[in-house]
N, C-alpha and C positions, 0 to 999 in steps of 0.2 A: 520565224519559227519559235523563238524563245518566248514571245508574247502569249503563246498558247498554254504556258505553264503558270501556275499560281505562285511557285517559289520565286524567291529573289535569285537571279542568276548573274554571275559576273564572269567576264573573260579577263585573264591575267596574263600579262606579258612583262616579264621582269618585275619591276617594282610598280608598274602601272596597272590600274584596274579600270574596267569599263562595264557599264550596265549592258548586259547582253540583249536587252529589250529595246535599246536605243541605238539606231544606226549612227547617229552623230557621235555618241560615246565610243562605239566600236571603231569608227574611222579615226578617232583621236589616238588610238593605239598605234596607228601607222604600221599595221601588220604587213609583212612581206613574205614572199614565198620562202618556205623553210623555217620561219620563225616558230618557236615553241610557245604554245599557249597552254594555260591551265583553265579549267572550268570549276567555279565554285558555286554551289547551289544550296540554298537553305529554304526549307519549307516542306509542305506535305507531299509534293511530287518531285523532290530534289533528286532522288536516285534516278527516276525515269528521265528527267530533264537532262541530267549530266550524261547518262548513257546515250540518249538519242542525239544530243548536240555533239557529243564526241564522235559518234558514228558519222554524222553529217560532215564534220570537219575533216575526218579521215577520208571520206569519199571525195571531198573536193580536191584533196591533194593527190589522188590517184589518177594517172593518165587515162584518158578515154580513147579507145580505138574504134573507129567506124570503118566498116568494110562495105 
């Protein structure tokens, strides 16, 4: 999803940063359930990218119930 934005986007976990457009870079953060992440975006669509990626990450953390 991050690749659809022009802006540079990074995920930040503690002191580590990862290019949000690179799966390998994201995996290097070794993100676990409950870890806190920050999103840093710079560029023309940075605000939109930050908002939409934040919403995606929040949605991933919410339990899904199927009936």
